[in-house]
N, C-alpha and C positions, 0 to 999 in steps of 0.2 A: 169651234169658237162660239161662245154664248151670244145669243141674239136677243135684242130688246127693241121695243117700239120707241122708248124714250130713255135716255140716260140723263139724269139730273146731277150736275156736278155742283156740290156744295150742300152740306147738311145742316145749314142754319134754318131760320124760320122761313125764308124765301123758298129754298129747295124743298123742305119738308112739306110746306103747304101746297105747292103745285104738284108734288108727287102724290100727296094724299088724294087730291081730286082726280088726277090722271089714273091712279091705280084702280079706280072704279071702272075704267073703260079699256085699259091697255096694259101691256107688260112693261113695268117700270123698274129701273135700278137707280138708287141714290149713291153717289160716290163722294165720300168725305175723306179729305186728306188727314185730318187729325184723328186721334184715337178715341174721340168722343164727339157726339153731335153738339152743334151750337156752342163750340168752344170759344169763338171770338165774340162778335158784337151781340149776337142773339142771346148769349148766355150772360151777358154783362149789363143788360138793360133794365132800367126801372120803368117798365112799360106801363102806360096808362091808356084807357079808352076815352078819347076826347073827340067828340064829333065836330067841334069847331077848332080845327088845328091846321097849321101850316098854310094850306091853300085850298081852293075849291076842289081840285082833283083829289087830293088826299081826303077831303071831307067825303066826296062821292064814294071813294074806295072803302072808307071806313064804314059808311052806311050800308054799302053792299054786303058787308059781313056782320051787320048788326044782329040779325036773327040767329046767326051761328053762335055768336058770343053769348046772347041772352038765353038761347034755347038750343044747346049743342045737340048733335045727333045722338041717338040712344047708344050708350056704351062708350061714348067718346072720352068722358072723364068721370071719375068718382066724385069730384069736387066742382063747385061753380067756377067758371072761368073768370068771373068778375066779382068784385066786392066793393062796397061803398067807399068813397073817399071824398069827392068834391074837389073843386079847384078854385083857388083864390089868386087873382091877378092883382098885385099891389102896385101902387104908384106913389112916388114921393110928392111932396107939395108942388114941386116944379114940373111934374110930369102929368098933371091932370088932363091937360088937353090931348096928350097921347092916349091916355086911358079912354077918353070919350070917343076917339077915333076907333079904338079897338072894339069898344062896345057897339058902335055903329056898324062896324064891319060884320060882326058875328051875331048880333042879337036877332036878326031876322030868321036865321036858320037854327038858332039855339035858344028855344023858348024859355028855358029855365035860367038863362044868363041874366043877371041884374046888377046894377050899380049899387054899391053899399057905401055908407059914410064911414069916416075914420073910426067913429065910436063903435059902429056895428062890426067893423073889421077887427077891432081889438077884442070884441067879445068872442069872435071866432078863433083868433090866434093872439093871446094876450102878450106874447113875448115881443111883438113888433114895437119899435120905438115910436111913441106918439109924436115926438118932435120931428121925426123923419116922415111919417105917414101922411099922405094926402087923402087917400081913398082907395077903393078897390072894386073889381068886378068879381062877382061870385057865381059859380055855376055848380050846383049840387049834383049834377048828372055825371060828372067825371067819375070814372071807376078805376080801381087797381085791376090789372090783368095778372092772373096767375100764369106766368110765362112757362114755368116747368110743366104745369098741367096741359097747356096748349101744345107745347112741343111733344110731350109724351103721347098726347092724343093723336097728333099727326103721325108719329112713328108707328104706334100700334095699328092705326088704320091702314097705313101702307103695307105692313106685314100681313095684317088680316086679309087684305085684298089680294094677296099673292105677290106683292112687290118685294124687291130685295133692297137691303141697306148694307153697304160695305164701308166700314171705317178703316182708317189707315190705308186708304186706297187713293193714291195720287195719280192723276192723268199726266203721263209724261209726254205723250205724242198723239196727234190726231191726224187722220188721213181721210179726206172726203172721197167717196166713190159713188156709183150710180144710185145706190139704195140708201145712202145716208153717211154714216161715220164709222170708221174703225179707230178704236181708242186703245192705246197702250196703257194699262193700269198696272204699275209695278212690272212684274215679269209676265203678266198675262195680256191678252188681247180680247176685246169684245166688240160687238157691232151694235149699233143703234140707229134707228131711222132719223131721230132727232136728238140733238144734244142741247141741253138747257144750261146756260151760263148763269148760275146762282151762287157765284163765288165771292159776293160782297166786295170787300176792299181789293180783291185780287181780280176783279172782273176784266180789266183791260189786259192784265197779264195772261189770263187764261184765253182771252180772245186771240192774242198773238200766237198761241199754240195752234189755233185753227186757221191762222192767216186771215183773221177778220180784223178790220180796222178798229182802232179804239174809239170809245165815246168820251165826251167831255165829262168824265167822272172824277171826283176828288175825294179820297178818304180824308176824314177829319177826326182828330182825336178829341174825345170828351172825357172829362175827369169826374170822378165821384168819390165821396168819402163818407164814413160813418164816424160821428162824434158822439160823446156822451149826451144823453137827453137832458133838457133842463128840468128843474123840479116841477112837479105837478103838470107834466105834459098830458094833454088830452087827446081825444080822437079828432085831431085837427085835419083840415084839408091840406092837400098839397099847396104850397105857396110859391108863386114865382113872380119875378119882377117884370113890369111892363117893358123895361129896358133890356130884358133877356140876359141879365148879368148873373142871375142866381135863381135856383129853386131849392126848396127843402121840404121834407115831410118826415113824420115819425116813422122809423123803421127799426125793428129789433136788430141789435140791442141798444139803439139810441136814436139819433137823428141823422138821416141821409141828407147831405148837402152836395150841390153840383153847381159849378160856375157857368153852365151852359156854354162852355168853350167850344170853339170849332177851329182847331189848329190844323192846317193841311199837313198830311203825313204820308210817308211811303207805306205801302201795305206791310204790316208787321203785327207781332204779338204785342199789342199796346200795353203801356204801363203808365201809372200816374207819376208826374214830375213833382218834386217837392215844392217848387215855386208856384205851380198851379194849385196845389192843395193849400199853400199858405195864402194865396190870393182869395181862394174860396172862403176860408175862415175869416179873413179881413172883411170881405164883403158881407158875410153873414152877420158879423158883429156890428157893422155899420147900421144895418136895418133892424137888428133885434137887440135886446138887452141881455142876451145870453153870452156870457164870457166862456170861451173854449180853452181848456188847458191841455187837451190831448186829442189825438186822432186815433180812433180804434182800428180803422182799416181804410185803405184807399185803393182805387183801381182805375183803369181807363179802358175805353173801347173805341173802335173806329166806326164812324157813321159816314156812309159814302153817298154823296149827293151829286146829281147833275146840276148844271148851271141854273136851270129853272126850277130846281128843287121839286121835281116831279119824277116818278120812277121811269126807268128805261125798260120798255117791255115790247117784245115783237121779234119777228125774224129779221136776221141781218140781210142787208142788200146783197152782200157777197154770196150768201148761202141760204137757201130756203129750208135748210135743215139745221140751222144754228139759231137758237132762240135766246134772246137777251131777257134776263130777269134780274135787274140790278138797279142801283141808285135809290134804295128805299130808305136812305137817310135815318132819321130818328122816328119814322112812322111804320117801320116794317112789321112790327108785331101787331099793331092795331089794324093794319090793312091786310094782314096775312090771309084771313078767310076770303075776303072780297077779291083781293088781287090773285090769290092762288086759284080761285074758281075761274076768274077771267082769263088768266094765262093758260090754264088747261083747256078752256074752250077754244082759245086762239090756236093752240097747238093741235088739237084734235080736228079742228075745222080748217087747218092750214091757212091761218091768218084771217079767216072770216068768222066773225062771232056767230054763235047760235042765236035763234030767236029770243032766248031768255036773257041774253046779255048784250047790250048795245055798247060795243067797245068805243064807238065814236064819242060817247059821253065823256070819255076820259082822255 
């Protein structure tokens, strides 16, 4: 029976990131049920690097991986992980007080964030409707993340460090014993001292396989679509509404639009519903002067959140050999280096962080 120090179940960005950092120190295997890595949420995200995002815990975890994104380890990727974008948070005339609260919340820790007038906003993104627009907050520090380069870098690193990655490998049964876990993977069995639950929307289902109690995690469907670009589209920043009802940005071969929906869902291979796409187009046309006559492509993914919208990380009460790495919502990619390093430290030190990482901050 093959033996490992850690078995990471789930080959998305959560599983690959923690496996990457673990593989520098111990024998690791990643088990992915699908025939390709990052098939579900990690492969369907329009990921951004945003330091003022979601809540303070997410911000801290993002900042913990800042150096990794801006200066990756030698040989990690042939291409930069980040590219310029900028972010524009727009508000209608009736939402200006909400915008001011947003600015007050994040301006102290995001020094490049500034309030801009309606005229300045229209200079940045001319297709916005002047009769709708009240003003905006602009942060030029937002970056696009090359998700493919990040995932492939993690994968190559795991393999280079001697770790294993097995696709089309579903864990059917788990049995705890004195030294860890015995896992049935298809027709085979393997042993691992620690099992890491990085199964995304399936986190509670997988926990039941190990007789571990579920966490308050909810998978939520998010829709996105590509529409034809307006005439004379420029290098515009990502635009999102302060009401969190829409974001859009130029993306080949047109414009990507997303209604920022969060519809509770069972774990599944998510797909876009026609009504959600239609509502997206309707909202887009309310705040822009761009009339849409077709949809080039649409898709959906599941983003799994805990009730407090913070990640669920750590050893289960029922088993000090079962490690949760779940609930990374819509921030899993931007927090992957920071959270992957933190989780690997907790696993290697049996729940006690090493001197370089203070887990209590999170």
